[in-house]
C-alpha positions as a printed NumPy array, in Angstrom:
array([[  0.   ,   0.   ,   0.   ],
       [  2.831,   2.418,   0.872],
       [  4.519,   1.668,  -2.446],
       [  1.326,   2.41 ,  -4.368],
       [  0.845,   5.67 ,  -2.465],
       [  4.441,   6.679,  -3.195],
       [  3.786,   6.011,  -6.884],
       [  0.722,   8.251,  -6.84 ],
       [  2.666,  11.039,  -5.134],
       [  5.569,  10.657,  -7.564],
       [  3.152,  10.767, -10.48 ],
       [  1.996,  14.186,  -9.338],
       [  5.426,  15.5  ,  -8.34 ],
       [  7.025,  14.418, -11.62 ],
       [  4.229,  15.895, -13.728],
       [  5.43 ,  18.639, -16.092],
       [  2.55 ,  20.949, -15.163],
       [  3.387,  20.586, -11.47 ],
       [  7.061,  21.335, -12.132],
       [  6.124,  24.397, -14.172],
       [  3.751,  25.528, -11.414],
       [  6.574,  25.388,  -8.861],
       [  8.884,  27.286, -11.228],
       [  6.321,  30.037, -11.735],
       [  5.693,  30.192,  -7.979],
       [  9.424,  30.806,  -7.422],
       [  9.351,  33.603,  -9.979],
       [  6.329,  35.141,  -8.306],
       [  8.023,  34.968,  -4.914],
       [ 10.789,  37.176,  -6.322],
       [  8.329,  39.807,  -7.531],
       [  7.837,  42.186,  -4.59 ],
       [  5.217,  44.278,  -6.406],
       [  3.11 ,  41.197,  -7.088],
       [  3.453,  39.913,  -3.525],
       [  2.52 ,  43.319,  -2.109],
       [ -0.555,  43.446,  -4.342],
       [ -1.642,  39.969,  -3.219],
       [ -1.13 ,  40.934,   0.446],
       [ -3.082,  44.148,  -0.055],
       [ -5.987,  42.226,  -1.593],
       [ -6.002,  39.72 ,   1.271],
       [ -5.984,  42.531,   3.803],
       [ -8.851,  44.336,   2.096],
       [-10.825,  41.104,   1.82 ],
       [-10.522,  40.596,   5.572],
       [-11.475,  44.204,   6.162],
       [-14.537,  43.801,   3.913],
       [-15.649,  40.612,   5.684],
       [-15.378,  42.335,   9.051],
       [-16.971,  45.627,   8.016],
       [-19.214,  44.669,   5.095],
       [-18.644,  48.099,   3.505],
       [-19.216,  48.24 ,  -0.231],
       [-16.305,  50.608,  -0.81 ],
       [-13.946,  47.919,   0.537],
       [-15.389,  45.44 ,  -1.932],
       [-14.993,  47.891,  -4.81 ],
       [-11.347,  48.397,  -3.901],
       [-10.825,  44.622,  -3.779],
       [-12.331,  44.291,  -7.246],
       [-10.077,  47.024,  -8.642],
       [ -6.99 ,  45.397,  -7.193],
       [ -8.074,  41.955,  -8.43 ],
       [ -8.42 ,  43.391, -11.939],
       [ -4.907,  44.765, -11.653],
       [ -3.658,  41.399, -10.375],
       [ -5.367,  39.567, -13.232],
       [ -3.608,  41.831, -15.724],
       [ -0.193,  40.553, -14.615],
       [  0.808,  37.794, -17.069],
       [  2.798,  35.631, -14.656],
       [ -0.125,  35.566, -12.22 ],
       [ -2.54 ,  34.562, -14.981],
       [ -0.214,  31.793, -16.153],
       [  0.208,  30.614, -12.566],
       [ -3.564,  30.392, -12.227],
       [ -3.819,  28.338, -15.405],
       [ -1.189,  25.846, -14.263],
       [ -2.702,  25.698, -10.787],
       [ -6.079,  24.832, -12.278],
       [ -4.577,  22.057, -14.425],
       [ -2.646,  20.561, -11.513],
       [ -5.717,  20.707,  -9.267],
       [ -7.782,  18.944, -11.939],
       [ -5.209,  16.147, -12.088],
       [ -5.118,  15.851,  -8.304],
       [ -8.911,  15.713,  -8.206],
       [ -8.917,  12.919, -10.791],
       [ -6.464,  10.925,  -8.691],
       [ -8.523,  11.633,  -5.562],
       [-11.702,  10.481,  -7.282],
       [-10.025,   7.275,  -8.462],
       [ -8.722,   6.583,  -4.958],
       [-12.141,   7.249,  -3.446],
       [-13.741,   4.841,  -5.922],
       [-11.107,   2.224,  -5.203],
       [-11.509,   2.423,  -1.417],
       [-15.272,   2.496,  -1.68 ],
       [-15.2  ,  -0.745,  -3.675],
       [-12.719,  -2.358,  -1.285],
       [-14.652,  -1.395,   1.827],
       [-18.113,  -2.149,   0.479],
       [-17.575,  -5.54 ,  -1.15 ]])
């Protein structure tokens, strides 16, 4: 069982999309402007949740538009979506497998 689990993990870790995702993440971590923008959005989102003021939400939307205009962030999102889809497929297969094992 451990060997099979290691194979599943290696399948994900060795995937080209996953490797590219990690590479892009490193690049993003070196971009102070991008990181500051992400932090500012998170802070405003928390502020909006706590205050429920529409002007906070409008500011969040403006900053999100700016964030979504940064190519590396958009590419990161695309790779993240693809990797998550693959992980979900593996998860679904594992769930089906264990369901069959435990219910037969």
